[in-house]
Each structure stands twice: as structure tokens, then as C-alpha cells.
C-alpha positions, -999 to 999 in steps of 0.1 A, spaced: 0 -2 -1 13 34 -9 7 62 17 17 101 13 24 121 44 34 160 50 67 164 65 60 169 102 39 141 101 61 118 79 92 126 99 81 128 137 46 113 144 44 85 117 76 66 118 74 49 151 38 42 146 42 24 111 70 5 127 51 -11 153 23 -19 129 48 -33 105 59 -55 135 24 -62 142 17 -72 105 53 -82 89 36 -93 59 24 -60 49 41 -35 27 39 3 30 56 26 8 58 63 19 65 93 1 70 127 14 53 158 3 36 194 17 0 192 27 -14 203 -5 7 177 -26 -4 146 -2 -39 157 -8 -37 160 -46 -19 126 -47 -46 110 -26 -72 126 -51 -55 113 -82 -49 79 -66 -12 78 -66 -16 73 -27 -40 52 -12 -40 71 20 -25 106 28 -13 120 66 -13 158 69 -10 185 92 -28 213 75 -65 219 64 -78 204 30 -103 217 10 -116 189 -12 -151 175 -15 -140 139 -28 -116 131 2 -130 117 34 -108 134 64 -107 122 97 -86 135 128 -60 112 141 -37 133 163 -21 167 167 7 191 178 15 226 187 27 251 166 56 274 183 73 303 175 113 301 179 144 320 174 181 317 170 200 323 201 213 356 191 180 368 187 168 401 207 137 382 217 156 356 237 159 374 269 119 381 270 95 359 286 66 367 263 60 389 231 27 403 216 14 400 181 26 432 173 63 422 178 57 396 150 62 426 129 96 437 143 117 405 132 127 389 99 114 353 97 123 323 79 92 300 68 80 269 51 70 273 14 34 281 3 11 249 4 27 234 36 3 229 65 27 246 88 26 279 67 -10 278 64 -16 272 102 5 302 110 -11 324 85 -45 314 101 -31 326 135 -20 360 119 -53 365 106 -69 362 139 -42 383 153 -54 408 125 -19 407 108 -17 402 71 9 380 61 23 403 35 35 427 64 58 401 78 95 403 68 99 373 53 141 365 50 136 329 35 110 305 23 122 266 27 111 236 13 118 216 45 114 217 84 149 207 86 160 235 65 143 259 85 157 247 118 192 247 105 189 282 90 176 294 125 202 276 143 228 297 122 210 333 122 188 358 142 155 351 124 122 338 138 99 311 126 66 290 133 69 257 132 58 222 150 69 218 183 79 183 176 103 193 148 125 217 172 121 195 205 157 186 204 170 220 195 152 236 222 165 208 247 200 217 232 196 254 236 205 260 199 169 274 197 149 295 220 112 293 224 90 328 226 58 325 243 27 336 222 -5 320 218 -7 300 185 -35 273 181 -30 235 185 -33 219 151 -47 185 143 -32 157 119 -59 141 96 -58 112 73 -71 116 42 -86 89 17 -105 91 -15 -146 88 -9 -154 68 -40 -120 44 -39 -127 8 -19 -109 11 13 -87 -23 16 -83 -44 44 -51 -30 49 -60 4 48 -88 -2 74 -63 -24 96 -37 9 95 -62 33 104 -78 14 132 -41 8 143 -32 48 144 -65 55 164 -55 30 191 
């Protein structure tokens, strides 16, 4: 069976769960491709993936979408950033720094854009230094400079523990992870077994 997953889910949430599923069902072969949320939804829509796992909102009436987990979006900065000494920042502060962010189409990016709208901030008013196609690239760029990013707490947990990045407190929403399948395609026994396993 072929599954597609967006980067945060694929790299931080799914691997251990797939491994335990494989141990319990050694005869089942799973093939994983990694893309951003929009690309994963398209793969399931077109049939090149049987199931999709994403952390962003998907608007496609042909897909059945079920919640399976979640994480928190956090704002982090490099150790040279002036926010390091502050216990909390305000929404207006978001306009005073340069940002390294994921590319358009990523679930992380769309969630941050939604949070900005709730604060009455236009994304176009941010100072964007870099847009990068992977969480790891964003994290590495941040560790080397003095910019900020909004990213999954799962992605930066080790960097925060090692104190190579600093988390800045500001209220951002929790986000959900979802499994996608095409409504009109037959759900195989393998698909049903995997979905059931992931909801345990």
C-alpha cells in the first residue's frame, strides 16, 4: 500500500507508529512518500497514494478526512535573537523581526497564516528572509542566524533541549493531524487495519 504524508507527520509522528504496525503485521508492505499538505491531498485525489496523512487543512470534497492526532505550533528564534531575553511577545512584535518560513502549500505555513489573521496581521506585512521546502532546512537556517519561525514543537524539541534554539511564548493554536482517503475508492483491509491501528 502507498501512503503519502506531509513533512511533520512523516518525519516526527508517523515513523514509530508505522514501525509498530509493521511488527504486528510483518507481511504488509507500506511505501511512504513525503510532500507538503497540498501535494499529499492531490496524490490521494489522483490515486497515486491510497492514504494521506497531513497536518494542514484540506478543502477537497472528494476526500474523507478524519482526525488522528495533533501537535502545537510554536515560535522559536536563534540564540542571537533579541527576543531570547523576553518571557513573552505580543502580536505586534511579530512585525519587528525577519522570518524563515516553510513554503506556500505546507500545513505549517497555512496554520501560521491563519493565526496571523486572528491577530489582525496580514502575512504580506511580515519581513520574510527565506522560504524553505523542509522543516529541517528551516531549523538549520534558524540555528545559524537571528530570525524567527513558526514551526511544530515536535520538529524543534531536540534543538530546544540542546539550547540551540529558544522558544518565545505567544499564543498559537494547536493543530490536528488528519488521514485522507478518497470517498469513492474501495478501502482495502490493509487501509482499514492501518487506520484502526493509528487511532489506538
